[in-house]
C-alpha positions as CSV (number, residue, x, y, z in Angstrom):
1,M,-49.9,264.7,115.2
2,R,-50.7,264.0,118.8
3,L,-47.2,262.9,119.8
4,S,-44.1,265.1,120.2
5,L,-40.6,264.4,118.9
6,L,-39.6,263.2,122.4
7,D,-42.5,260.8,122.5
8,W,-41.6,259.3,119.2
9,G,-38.0,259.1,120.3
10,I,-39.0,257.0,123.4
11,I,-41.2,254.7,121.3
12,S,-38.5,254.3,118.6
13,G,-35.8,253.6,121.2
14,Y,-37.9,250.9,122.8
15,M,-38.6,249.3,119.4
16,L,-35.0,249.4,118.4
17,L,-34.0,247.8,121.7
18,S,-36.4,244.9,121.2
19,L,-35.1,244.3,117.7
20,L,-31.4,244.4,118.9
21,V,-32.2,241.8,121.5
22,G,-33.7,239.5,118.8
23,V,-30.6,240.0,116.6
24,Y,-28.2,239.3,119.5
25,L,-29.9,236.1,120.5
26,T,-30.4,234.7,116.9
27,R,-27.3,232.6,116.9
28,R,-28.1,231.0,120.3
29,A,-31.7,230.3,119.3
30,S,-30.6,228.7,116.0
31,S,-28.4,226.0,117.7
32,S,-31.2,223.5,118.2
33,L,-35.0,223.1,118.2
34,S,-34.9,223.0,122.0
35,E,-33.1,226.3,122.2
36,F,-35.5,227.9,119.6
37,F,-38.7,226.8,121.5
38,L,-37.6,226.2,125.1
39,S,-34.3,228.1,125.8
40,G,-32.6,224.7,126.4
41,R,-34.9,223.9,129.3
42,N,-32.7,226.0,131.6
43,L,-34.7,229.1,132.6
44,P,-34.9,230.2,136.3
45,W,-38.4,230.5,137.8
46,W,-38.4,234.3,138.0
47,L,-37.7,234.7,134.3
48,A,-40.2,232.0,133.2
49,G,-42.9,233.4,135.6
50,T,-42.3,237.0,134.4
51,S,-42.7,235.8,130.9
52,M,-46.0,234.1,131.8
53,V,-47.2,237.4,133.3
54,A,-46.0,239.5,130.4
55,T,-47.6,237.2,127.8
56,T,-51.0,237.4,129.5
57,F,-50.7,241.2,129.8
58,A,-51.4,242.4,126.2
59,S,-52.4,245.7,124.8
60,D,-56.0,244.6,124.8
61,T,-56.1,243.8,128.5
62,P,-56.4,247.4,129.9
63,L,-59.0,248.2,127.1
64,Y,-60.9,245.0,128.0
65,V,-60.9,245.8,131.7
66,T,-61.9,249.4,131.1
67,G,-64.8,248.1,129.0
68,L,-65.9,245.7,131.8
69,V,-65.8,248.4,134.5
70,R,-67.4,251.1,132.5
71,G,-70.1,248.8,131.1
72,Y,-71.0,247.0,134.3
73,G,-68.8,247.6,137.3
74,I,-65.8,246.1,139.1
75,Y,-67.6,242.8,139.6
76,E,-67.6,242.0,135.9
77,N,-63.9,241.3,136.2
78,W,-64.9,237.9,137.5
79,Q,-65.1,237.2,133.7
80,W,-61.3,236.7,134.0
81,W,-60.8,236.5,137.8
82,C,-62.6,233.1,137.7
83,F,-59.4,231.7,136.1
84,I,-57.7,232.1,139.5
85,M,-59.1,228.6,140.2
86,S,-57.7,227.1,137.0
87,G,-54.4,228.9,137.7
88,M,-54.2,227.2,141.1
89,L,-55.0,223.9,139.3
90,S,-51.9,224.4,137.2
91,V,-49.9,225.1,140.4
92,F,-51.0,222.2,142.6
93,F,-52.1,219.5,140.1
94,F,-50.3,220.0,136.8
95,A,-47.0,221.9,137.0
96,R,-45.0,219.0,138.2
97,L,-46.7,216.6,135.8
98,W,-45.9,218.8,132.8
99,R,-42.3,219.2,133.8
100,R,-41.9,215.4,134.2
101,V,-43.2,214.4,130.8
102,G,-40.7,216.8,129.2
103,V,-42.8,217.9,126.2
104,L,-41.9,220.6,123.8
105,T,-45.6,221.6,123.4
106,D,-48.7,220.5,125.3
107,V,-50.0,218.8,122.1
108,E,-47.0,216.5,122.1
109,L,-48.5,214.8,125.2
110,I,-51.1,213.1,123.0
111,Q,-48.7,210.5,121.7
112,M,-47.2,210.0,125.1
113,R,-50.6,209.4,126.6
114,Y,-52.5,207.6,123.8
115,S,-51.7,205.0,121.1
116,G,-52.7,204.1,117.6
117,K,-53.8,206.1,114.5
118,S,-56.3,208.0,116.5
119,A,-53.5,209.5,118.6
120,S,-51.6,210.5,115.5
121,V,-54.7,212.1,113.9
122,L,-55.5,214.0,117.1
123,R,-52.0,215.3,117.4
124,G,-51.9,216.6,113.8
125,F,-55.4,218.0,114.0
126,K,-54.7,219.8,117.3
127,A,-51.5,221.2,116.0
128,V,-53.3,222.9,113.1
129,Y,-56.4,223.7,115.2
130,F,-54.3,225.6,117.8
131,S,-51.8,227.2,115.5
132,C,-54.2,228.3,112.8
133,I,-57.6,228.8,114.6
134,I,-57.4,229.3,118.4
135,H,-54.1,231.3,118.3
136,T,-55.4,233.3,115.4
137,I,-58.4,234.3,117.4
138,I,-56.1,235.3,120.4
139,K,-53.7,237.2,118.2
140,T,-56.6,239.0,116.5
141,Q,-57.9,240.2,119.9
142,V,-54.4,241.5,120.7
143,I,-53.8,243.3,117.4
144,L,-57.3,244.7,117.3
145,A,-56.6,246.4,120.6
146,M,-53.3,247.8,119.4
147,A,-55.1,249.1,116.2
148,K,-57.6,250.9,118.4
149,I,-54.8,252.4,120.5
150,L,-52.9,253.7,117.5
151,D,-56.1,255.1,115.9
152,V,-56.8,257.2,119.0
153,T,-53.2,258.2,119.8
154,V,-51.7,258.8,116.3
155,G,-54.6,258.6,114.0
156,W,-53.5,255.6,111.9
157,G,-55.9,253.5,109.9
158,K,-56.5,249.9,110.7
159,W,-54.2,248.4,108.1
160,E,-51.4,250.8,108.9
161,S,-51.8,249.9,112.6
162,I,-51.8,246.2,112.0
163,I,-48.7,246.2,109.8
164,V,-46.6,248.7,111.8
165,S,-47.5,247.2,115.2
166,S,-46.6,243.7,114.0
167,V,-43.5,244.1,112.0
168,V,-40.8,244.5,114.7
169,T,-42.4,241.7,116.8
170,L,-42.4,239.4,113.8
171,A,-38.8,240.2,113.1
172,Y,-37.3,239.4,116.5
173,S,-39.6,236.4,117.3
174,A,-38.7,234.9,113.9
175,L,-35.0,235.5,114.4
176,S,-34.4,234.6,118.1
177,G,-37.4,232.3,118.9
178,Y,-38.2,231.6,122.5
179,W,-35.0,233.2,123.7
180,G,-36.0,236.5,122.2
181,V,-39.5,236.2,123.6
182,V,-38.6,235.6,127.3
183,T,-35.7,238.1,127.3
184,T,-37.8,240.9,125.9
185,D,-40.7,239.9,128.1
186,L,-38.7,240.9,131.2
187,F,-38.2,244.6,130.3
188,Q,-41.5,244.7,128.4
189,F,-43.4,243.8,131.6
190,V,-41.6,246.4,133.6
191,I,-42.3,249.1,131.0
192,A,-46.0,248.1,130.7
193,M,-46.6,248.2,134.5
194,I,-44.9,251.6,134.9
195,G,-47.2,252.9,132.2
196,A,-50.3,251.4,133.8
197,V,-49.5,252.8,137.2
198,A,-48.6,256.2,135.9
199,L,-51.9,256.5,134.0
200,A,-53.8,255.3,137.1
201,F,-52.3,258.1,139.3
202,V,-52.9,260.8,136.7
203,S,-56.5,259.8,135.9
204,V,-57.6,259.5,139.6
205,D,-56.1,262.9,140.2
206,K,-57.9,264.3,137.1
207,A,-61.2,262.9,138.5
208,G,-60.7,264.9,141.7
209,G,-59.0,262.4,143.9
210,L,-60.2,259.1,145.3
211,A,-62.8,260.4,147.7
212,V,-64.5,262.6,145.0
213,M,-64.3,259.9,142.4
214,K,-66.0,257.3,144.8
215,A,-68.7,259.8,145.7
216,R,-69.6,260.3,142.0
217,L,-69.8,256.5,141.2
218,S,-72.7,254.2,141.9
219,Q,-72.6,251.5,144.5
220,E,-73.1,248.9,141.7
221,T,-70.0,250.2,139.8
222,L,-67.9,249.9,143.0
223,S,-69.2,246.5,143.9
224,F,-66.8,243.5,143.8
225,F,-69.6,241.0,143.4
226,P,-72.8,241.3,141.2
227,P,-75.6,243.2,142.9
228,V,-78.8,241.3,143.7
229,N,-81.1,244.4,143.7
230,G,-84.0,242.4,145.1
231,E,-83.7,239.7,142.4
232,F,-81.5,236.9,143.5
233,L,-81.3,235.2,140.0
234,S,-80.6,238.5,138.2
235,T,-78.8,238.4,134.8
236,A,-75.6,239.7,136.4
237,F,-75.7,237.1,139.1
238,M,-76.4,234.3,136.7
239,A,-73.5,235.4,134.5
240,F,-71.3,235.5,137.7
241,L,-72.3,231.9,138.5
242,G,-71.4,230.9,134.9
243,Y,-67.9,232.4,135.3
244,V,-67.1,230.9,138.7
245,G,-69.0,227.7,138.1
246,L,-68.2,226.8,134.5
247,S,-65.7,228.9,132.7
248,W,-62.5,228.2,134.6
249,W,-62.6,224.3,134.3
250,S,-64.3,224.0,130.9
251,K,-61.8,226.1,128.9
252,Y,-59.3,224.4,126.6
253,S,-56.4,225.5,128.8
254,S,-57.8,224.0,132.0
255,D,-54.7,221.9,132.7
256,G,-52.3,224.8,132.0
257,G,-52.6,225.6,128.3
258,G,-49.8,226.0,125.7
259,V,-48.3,229.2,126.9
260,I,-48.0,228.1,130.6
261,V,-46.8,224.6,129.6
262,Q,-44.1,226.0,127.4
263,R,-42.7,228.0,130.2
264,I,-43.0,225.2,132.8
265,S,-41.2,222.9,130.3
266,S,-38.4,225.5,129.8
267,C,-37.7,225.7,133.6
268,R,-34.7,223.9,135.1
269,N,-36.7,221.4,137.2
270,E,-40.1,220.6,138.7
271,K,-39.7,222.9,141.6
272,E,-38.9,226.0,139.6
273,G,-41.7,225.2,137.2
274,L,-44.2,225.2,140.0
275,I,-42.8,228.3,141.7
276,A,-42.9,230.1,138.3
277,T,-46.6,229.2,137.9
278,F,-47.4,230.3,141.4
279,Y,-45.6,233.6,141.0
280,F,-47.4,234.2,137.7
281,N,-50.8,233.8,139.3
282,I,-50.1,236.3,142.1
283,A,-48.7,238.9,139.7
284,N,-51.5,238.3,137.2
285,Y,-54.4,238.8,139.5
286,A,-53.4,240.6,142.7
287,L,-51.0,243.1,141.2
288,R,-51.9,243.8,137.6
289,T,-55.7,244.3,138.1
290,W,-55.8,247.5,140.0
291,P,-54.0,250.1,138.0
292,W,-56.4,249.3,135.1
293,V,-59.5,249.3,137.4
294,L,-58.6,252.6,139.0
295,A,-58.1,254.2,135.6
296,A,-61.3,252.8,134.4
297,L,-63.3,254.1,137.4
298,A,-61.7,257.6,136.9
299,S,-62.7,257.5,133.2
300,I,-66.4,257.1,134.2
301,V,-66.1,260.5,136.0
302,I,-64.1,262.2,133.3
303,Y,-65.8,260.8,130.2
304,P,-69.3,259.8,131.3
305,A,-70.9,260.0,127.9
306,L,-68.4,258.1,125.7
307,K,-70.0,255.0,124.2
308,D,-66.9,253.1,122.9
309,H,-65.7,252.0,126.3
310,E,-62.7,250.2,124.9
311,A,-61.3,253.4,123.2
312,V,-61.5,255.4,126.5
313,Y,-58.2,254.1,127.8
314,P,-56.0,255.3,125.0
315,K,-58.0,258.5,124.9
316,M,-56.9,259.2,128.4
317,V,-53.3,258.6,127.4
318,V,-53.5,261.3,124.7
319,E,-55.4,263.9,126.7
320,M,-54.0,263.5,130.2
321,L,-50.4,262.6,130.1
322,P,-47.6,265.1,129.5
323,T,-45.0,264.9,126.8
324,G,-42.4,262.2,127.5
325,L,-44.8,260.3,129.8
326,R,-47.2,260.0,126.9
327,G,-44.4,258.4,124.8
328,L,-43.6,256.0,127.6
329,M,-47.2,255.0,127.8
330,I,-47.4,254.3,124.1
331,A,-44.2,252.3,124.4
332,S,-45.8,250.4,127.3
333,F,-48.7,249.5,125.0
334,F,-46.2,248.3,122.5
335,A,-44.4,246.3,125.2
336,A,-47.6,244.6,126.3
337,F,-48.7,243.9,122.8
338,M,-45.3,242.6,121.6
339,S,-44.8,240.3,124.6
340,T,-48.1,238.5,123.9
341,L,-47.9,238.5,120.1
342,S,-44.3,237.2,120.1
343,T,-45.3,234.3,122.4
344,Y,-48.2,233.2,120.3
345,L,-46.2,233.5,117.1
346,N,-43.5,231.3,118.6
347,L,-45.9,228.8,120.1
348,S,-48.0,228.6,117.0
349,S,-45.0,227.7,114.9
350,A,-43.9,225.2,117.6
351,Y,-47.3,223.5,117.2
352,F,-47.1,223.4,113.5
353,V,-43.5,222.2,113.2
354,N,-43.2,219.9,116.2
355,D,-46.7,218.4,116.1
356,F,-47.6,218.4,112.4
357,Y,-44.7,219.0,110.1
358,R,-42.0,216.9,111.8
359,P,-44.2,213.9,112.6
360,F,-46.2,213.7,109.4
361,I,-44.5,215.7,106.6
362,K,-40.7,215.4,107.0
363,K,-39.6,213.2,109.8
364,D,-35.8,212.9,109.5
365,A,-34.6,216.4,108.8
366,G,-32.1,218.2,111.0
367,D,-32.8,221.0,113.5
368,K,-31.6,223.7,111.0
369,H,-34.3,222.6,108.6
370,Y,-37.0,222.6,111.3
371,I,-35.9,226.0,112.6
372,A,-36.1,227.4,109.0
373,V,-39.6,226.1,108.6
374,S,-40.6,227.5,112.0
375,R,-39.4,231.0,110.9
376,L,-41.4,230.7,107.7
377,M,-44.5,229.6,109.5
378,T,-44.1,232.6,111.9
379,V,-44.4,234.9,108.9
380,V,-47.3,232.9,107.3
381,L,-49.4,232.7,110.5
382,S,-48.7,236.4,111.2
383,A,-50.2,237.3,107.7
384,L,-53.3,235.1,108.4
385,T,-53.8,236.9,111.7
386,A,-53.5,240.3,110.1
387,Y,-56.2,239.4,107.5
388,V,-58.7,238.2,110.2
389,T,-58.0,241.2,112.5
390,Y,-59.2,243.6,109.8
391,Y,-62.7,242.2,109.9
392,V,-63.1,242.1,113.8
393,T,-64.4,245.0,115.8
394,S,-64.9,244.1,119.5
395,I,-62.3,243.0,122.1
396,I,-64.8,241.8,124.7
397,G,-66.8,240.0,122.0
398,V,-63.7,238.1,120.9
399,F,-62.8,237.2,124.5
400,K,-66.2,235.8,125.3
401,F,-66.4,233.9,122.0
402,L,-63.0,232.4,122.7
403,I,-64.1,231.2,126.2
404,A,-67.3,229.6,124.7
405,F,-65.4,228.2,121.6
406,G,-63.0,226.2,123.8
407,S,-65.6,225.2,126.4
408,G,-66.6,221.5,126.6
409,T,-63.0,220.3,126.2
410,G,-61.5,221.4,129.5
411,L,-62.9,218.6,131.6
412,V,-61.4,215.9,129.3
413,Y,-58.0,217.6,129.5
414,I,-58.1,217.4,133.3
415,I,-59.5,213.9,133.5
416,R,-56.9,212.4,131.1
417,W,-54.2,212.9,133.7
418,F,-56.1,210.9,136.4
419,W,-58.2,208.2,134.6
420,W,-56.5,205.6,132.4
421,R,-59.7,204.9,130.4
422,V,-59.6,208.3,128.6
423,N,-58.4,207.8,125.0
424,A,-57.7,209.9,121.9
425,W,-61.3,209.5,120.8
426,S,-62.4,211.2,124.0
427,E,-60.6,214.3,123.1
428,I,-61.6,214.2,119.4
429,S,-65.3,213.9,120.2
430,A,-65.0,216.7,122.9
431,M,-63.4,219.1,120.4
432,L,-65.9,218.3,117.6
433,A,-68.9,218.5,119.9
434,S,-67.7,221.8,121.4
435,T,-67.1,223.4,118.0
436,V,-70.5,222.3,116.6
437,M,-72.4,223.5,119.7
438,T,-70.6,226.8,119.7
439,V,-71.6,227.4,116.1
440,I,-75.2,226.5,117.0
441,A,-75.2,228.7,120.1
442,Y,-73.9,231.8,118.3
443,T,-76.0,231.4,115.1
444,V,-79.3,229.6,116.0
445,L,-79.5,230.5,119.7
446,K,-78.5,234.1,119.6
447,S,-81.0,235.3,122.1
448,V,-79.9,232.8,124.8
449,P,-77.8,234.6,127.5
450,Y,-74.1,234.0,127.6
451,Y,-74.1,231.7,130.6
452,G,-76.9,229.7,128.9
453,K,-74.8,229.2,125.8
454,L,-71.8,228.2,128.0
455,G,-73.9,225.7,130.0
456,L,-75.3,224.2,126.8
457,I,-71.9,223.8,125.1
458,I,-70.4,222.2,128.1
459,S,-73.3,219.8,128.9
460,V,-73.6,218.4,125.4
461,S,-69.8,218.2,124.9
462,T,-69.3,216.3,128.2
463,L,-72.2,213.9,127.4
464,V,-70.6,213.2,124.0
465,W,-67.0,212.6,125.1
466,V,-67.9,210.5,128.2
467,S,-70.2,208.3,126.0
468,V,-67.4,207.9,123.4
469,T,-64.9,207.0,126.1
470,V,-67.0,204.2,127.4
471,L,-67.9,202.9,123.9
472,T,-64.4,202.9,122.3
473,K,-61.3,200.8,122.8
474,P,-59.0,201.8,125.6
475,V,-55.3,202.7,125.2
476,E,-52.9,199.8,125.0
477,K,-51.6,198.7,128.4
478,E,-48.0,199.1,127.4
479,K,-48.5,202.7,126.5
480,L,-50.3,203.4,129.8
481,I,-47.6,201.7,131.8
482,E,-44.9,203.8,130.0
483,F,-46.9,207.0,130.8
484,V,-47.3,206.1,134.5
485,K,-43.6,205.5,134.8
486,R,-42.8,208.8,133.2
487,A,-45.4,211.2,134.6
488,R,-46.2,209.5,138.0
489,P,-49.8,210.7,138.0
490,G,-51.7,210.4,141.3
491,G,-55.2,209.2,142.2
492,P,-57.2,205.9,142.2
493,G,-57.9,206.2,138.4
494,W,-54.5,204.6,137.7
495,R,-54.7,201.9,140.4
496,S,-55.3,199.0,137.9
497,I,-52.3,200.1,135.8
498,R,-50.0,200.5,138.7
499,R,-50.7,196.8,139.7
500,L,-49.1,195.8,136.4
501,I,-45.8,197.6,137.3
502,H,-43.2,196.3,139.7
503,D,-42.3,199.0,142.2
504,A,-44.8,201.3,140.6
505,P,-44.1,205.0,141.3
506,E,-46.6,206.7,143.5
507,G,-47.9,210.1,142.4
508,E,-49.0,213.0,144.6
509,S,-52.2,212.5,146.7
510,L,-55.1,214.0,144.9
511,S,-56.9,214.7,148.2
512,G,-53.9,216.6,149.5
513,A,-53.6,218.5,146.2
514,F,-57.3,219.4,146.5
515,V,-56.7,220.9,150.0
516,E,-53.7,222.9,148.8
517,W,-55.7,224.1,145.7
518,T,-58.5,225.3,148.0
519,Y,-56.0,227.2,150.2
520,G,-54.4,228.6,147.1
521,C,-57.7,229.8,145.7
522,L,-58.7,231.5,148.9
523,F,-55.2,233.0,149.4
524,L,-55.2,234.6,145.9
525,I,-58.9,235.7,145.9
526,G,-58.4,237.2,149.4
527,L,-55.2,239.0,148.2
528,T,-56.7,240.3,145.0
529,I,-59.9,241.6,146.6
530,G,-58.1,242.8,149.7
531,V,-55.6,244.9,147.7
532,G,-58.5,246.4,145.7
533,K,-60.5,247.2,148.8
534,M,-57.5,248.9,150.4
535,L,-56.7,251.0,147.4
536,L,-60.3,252.2,147.1
537,G,-60.5,253.1,150.8
538,F,-62.8,250.3,152.0
539,Y,-60.4,249.5,154.9
540,L,-62.4,247.2,157.1
541,S,-63.5,244.8,154.4
542,G,-60.0,245.1,153.0
543,Y,-58.4,244.0,156.2
544,I,-60.8,241.0,156.4
545,W,-60.0,239.8,152.9
546,L,-56.2,240.3,153.5
547,L,-56.6,238.3,156.8
548,L,-58.2,235.5,154.9
549,S,-55.3,235.6,152.4
550,L,-52.7,235.6,155.3
551,V,-54.3,232.6,157.1
552,T,-54.8,230.4,154.0
553,G,-51.4,231.4,152.7
554,W,-49.8,230.2,155.9
555,L,-51.7,226.9,155.8
556,M,-50.8,226.4,152.2
557,K,-47.1,227.0,152.9
558,K,-47.1,224.7,155.9
559,R,-48.4,221.9,153.7
560,M,-46.0,222.6,150.8
561,H,-43.1,222.6,153.2
562,K,-43.6,218.8,153.6
563,W,-43.4,218.1,149.9
564,K,-40.7,215.8,148.5
565,W,-39.2,216.9,145.2
């Protein structure tokens, strides 16, 4: 046994606390469907934003980052840093729109935006598609990481790890719904960050200190951008272009995604929803990145020969941390794991019940019935995820497949907010084309580089959905008028619909939002890289990046100060 009695006491205490929170909030969550899935739409921005951060910080994340840094270098983090740009899209283009429409899930938007049987079919299909397929892939990635951690730290087998790591999360998320998720997210995030920072300090010290560690690492490993090495269009550089040029806007969550939308919808008002999303992006990229990267760099010096890069991180926990701190670190893994898994269990059941069961199976039941079905589906979907997880082996492989699998749909999710002509068939065709092309890319075109697969999936999917949009019947004018009055979308794409409305509400200027988005991207990229450069001792370049962040942040704030809420 690698853990002491004190370590087990810390872990058990954390698990018990999480369960007690769930039990305590059960009655409140059971009062209505809105309470069970949105906390009564009354969350402050800091709690909603922290829940966003905690959810995207899973037990797989430090393992995934360690694999990227050890296998390639710091620059390969652009595989997920590229989503800074879609994060800023959520802040400046979509946060206010989502809060205005007042959905319970992002899938519910379909029947607000479109009309007819095609809208009903699309809503039902997406409910099942997200709850049973996409979210199963995401939860599989998270549980696989926890299984690897428990294999290294306590020697458990895969089935043991899957069951034990899931049971408490399943219990409190089924009992207390979204209230339990966001409340536990708060202290789970704190515990997870304390553990990550502690391991970073200890591992860098074990590697001989920052100066010694840097001297023993290659320039390529320490590079924040892919090295050219005399070949401009190298594989690494082309992959980087694929990430920053394609991934962020083509993914299925390009206009926010279910997790972010759920938290925006649960905020008190538009302003708090936007601030929560902005705070999330800062914490997600500029703050969380660097404890993991520092530990990963140290691991290259300490364990240069280990081949399973994803297993190195928990190995450092076992071999480097003292008693007590080791237990806290394992508890932090559980915290990161549970915050993500509980969110996706809750949101998956929300999709199934709100967007499939209630509209199409049993329309007129009371909230108590729907909450009971939600709890049942939480258990069923958890069992499905456990089964799939047993047959998956690579965290990075799952992540890259997920990006490709959802590619081709992102653009239509963006455009539907700003062009009246988009209809339900646009989304249906994009999803089908994306799925078919992903299967072809990963079975027939195995030798094609990842960025090539991504480009092919996006190109074919876009061609298909644009063609279908032009060739199919548009949404009824009455439905479009109702949507404009409710959401107040901006841009010239709604001009013809606004002409049909007396005293039509004007949306935000798209050109203005684009300027703010640009400032926001530069601000956050400058802050993320600047913090990393300073931590690694590259002070001159660090100051330059931080100066870029300071200037663009000031310009962004100056523009936002003029907004009317």
